[in-house]
N, C-alpha and C positions, 0 to 999 in steps of 0.2 A: 505493501501499498506508502503509497507517495506519500507527504505530509501537504498537499495540495490540494485541491478538491476541487477537480477542471473541469469547469460547468459548459467550456466550448468545447470540450474533448467530448463531455455529455452529449449536451446540443452537439452533433453533428452524426453523434453512432447511433442519437435517436433516429437523427431527419432521416437518414440512410433506413435506418427499421419499420422508419414511417410508412416511407416510398416502398420499398417492396410487401408493402401490407395492402396499399389503398392503390396504388396506379395499376390499374387493370386495364389502363388506353389503349394500349397495344397488344393486349390479349385477343387473340379472337375466340377462344371456350371460354372468356366471363361472363359469366351471365349476365343478361342485361339489366340494366337499374328498374328497380317494382318501379311502378305508377303512384306518380303522388296520392296525396289521405289514405294512402294504408297502414296497419302500424307498422313498417318501416320506415314514417314517418321518426318516430321516436326510440327506434333503437341507434344507441351511439354507432359512426363506424367503424372503430375497431372494442370490440365490446372487453374485458376482462381478463378471461379465461387470454385472448389470442396476448395483450398485452406483458401477463406475466413472462413471453419468448424473449422480451428488449426489456426483463434485467438482466441476463445472461450479456447483451451486450456492458449497461450500464458495469456491472461485477467485476468486469478485467479493467476495466478504474477503479476501480474504489479497493477494490481487493479483499472483496468481505462479499459475505453472499448476502445479497438486499430480500426481506420476504414479503409477500404476495400481500403483506394487505397493507402499504404502501402503495394498494391500485385504485384508484375512484373507482367505487362501488360500481356498474354494469358496464362502463369503460369510460370511453372519449369521442366526444364528434368532431374535434379539429387538434392537428398537429399541436399548436398552442398551446388550448388547454390540455392533451395530457404533460408540455414538457413543464410546463407554468405548476400543474396538480405535484410530477416528480423532483422535480428538480430540488426544489427546499427542504421535501419533505428525506431526500437519500442526504444533500447535505446534511440536513443537521445529523444521521445519521452517524454520519461520517464523523464530524465536527466530536460528536459523543464517544465515536471508540477512539478516535487522535483524543480526545481525555483521559477517557478513559485509562490507552496506552504510557499515555505521558506518567501518571500518575501513578502507576504501575514500576516503571523504572527508576524510581525512582525512592 
């Protein structure tokens, strides 16, 4: 684990992950977009279960296993919503672990 929380690197990693999950514009086998006015209007773009795979991308930057409880219940409707929710939570866990390991070494 590094000494600093690299938010920019995590954001870039999450952007790449998000794009791979959401962008199906060049996929000829992608399902058609659901019609407006259906239950799909309230379903998040990326569900919370899918976001658990993004935690792996975060973990390689922070050096510890990120618990799935940091993920917003239900999922996220946009990339900005996801990073604005996840990055502060992971940053808090990072600082908590850093301060705990600093106390252990004294």
